[in-house]
N, C-alpha and C positions, 0 to 999 in steps of 0.2 A: 641404456635407454633412459632418456630424460623424463622427469615427472610430468604427468598430464596437467595442463592448465585447465582449471574448471571454474565455474561460477555457479551461484545458486539463484534460482528463481523462487521468490516467495509470494504466494498468492494471499492478498489481504482482502477480506470482505467484511462488511458490516451493514448495519441498518439502525434506524432510530427515528424517534419522533421529533417534533419541532421544539426542542429545548436543549439548553446547554448541559453537557455532561462532562465526564472526565475524558471522553474520547475526542481527541483533537480533530480528527477528520470530520466527525459529526458536527463539531462546533464551527468548522469552516463552512459547512453547507448551511447551517443555521444563520450564520453571519451574512452569507450571500442572499439568503431569502429575506433577512431583515433589511438589507440595503435595497432590495427590489420587491417590496411587498405586493405591488399591483400587477406584477408580471405573471402570465400563465405558466403552468408547470413546465412545459417544453422549453420556454425561454429561460426559466430558472435553471434548468438542466444545462443549457448551453452556456449560460453565464458562469455557473459553477465549474464546468469542464474548462473553460477558458482561464478562469482564475487558478485552477489546479495546475495548468500547464505553464502559466506565465508569472504568477506571483511568487516571489522568492520565499516568503513566509510559508505559503502552502507547499512549495517544493520541499522545504525543510521538514515540514510535518510528515509529508508522504515518504521522505527518505529516512525517517527515524526507525531504527530497529534495535532491539536489545540483543539480537543474535548475530548480526553481520554488519560489516561496513557496506553501506548501500552506495552503489555507483550512480544509478539512475532509476527512474520509474517509467513503466510503459503500461499500455492497455488500460488506461483510466476510463472508468464508466460510472455514471451517476444517474439514478432514477429518482425523480421527485414526483410524488403522487399527491394531488390535491383532493381532499375529501370535504367538500363544502357542506355536507349535511351534518358534520360534527359541530357541536356547540362550543367546545373549549378550543382555544387557539392552538394549544400544543397538540391536539388531536387532528388538526386540519391538514397537516403536512406529514407524510411518511416518506422517509428517504432510505435509499439503498445505494451502496457503492461497492466497487471492486477495483483493484489495481494490482500490478505486479511489480515487485521490487527486484532489481537486478543487482546482485552483490558485486563487490570488487573481486578481482580474480584471486584465486587461491591455487595452490599446487596440491594435487591429490597425492597423499602418502600411502594410504592403505584403506581398503574396505574392511571393516571389522566384521560386519554381517550386513544383512539387507536393510538394516535401519541405522547403521552408524558408519561414519567415515572419519579418517584422520586426515587433516589438511594442514598445510603450512601457509601462513599468511605472510605475504611480502611486506605488508604494511606494519605488522607488529613483530615480525621475525620470530614468531612463536608457533608451536604446534597446537592445533585445536582439535578436539573430538566433537563432531557435530552429530546430533541425533536427527535423523531424517524423519520428520513428521509429515503428515498428509498434505500440508500446505507448501512443502519444500520440494523442488525438483533440482537435480544435479544436471548441469549442462556442460559438455566438453567445449572448451574454447578452441576453435579450429585455426586460430591465427598463427 
């Protein structure tokens, strides 16, 4: 029996105010708002979504992971809320985002328990033990 090909889906979520932080995704949204300050919130959302889909720098940020080699990103969603009653500019915009990272394929070697799997990476040619946290889903590649 040959090993099962699997990949991982990693849900990434976040939120933030209208200011630069160490969170790269938040910074991309802040930059989009800065380039289009007079646009309403729904248009800022559309501009940001388009940038996330088409801008190579944004794609690189979205595909960054410390745990996996990321193949592509799906299900990108951004919400920009404008709060005009706030006096301070950083408080006037509140942003939320979510997206799903799809890892490069791996070969399942063994389930250690309900929270850990051992996989073989074709890319690195090394065995890896992966702790399955609540943001990670294992998906069987049916190809």
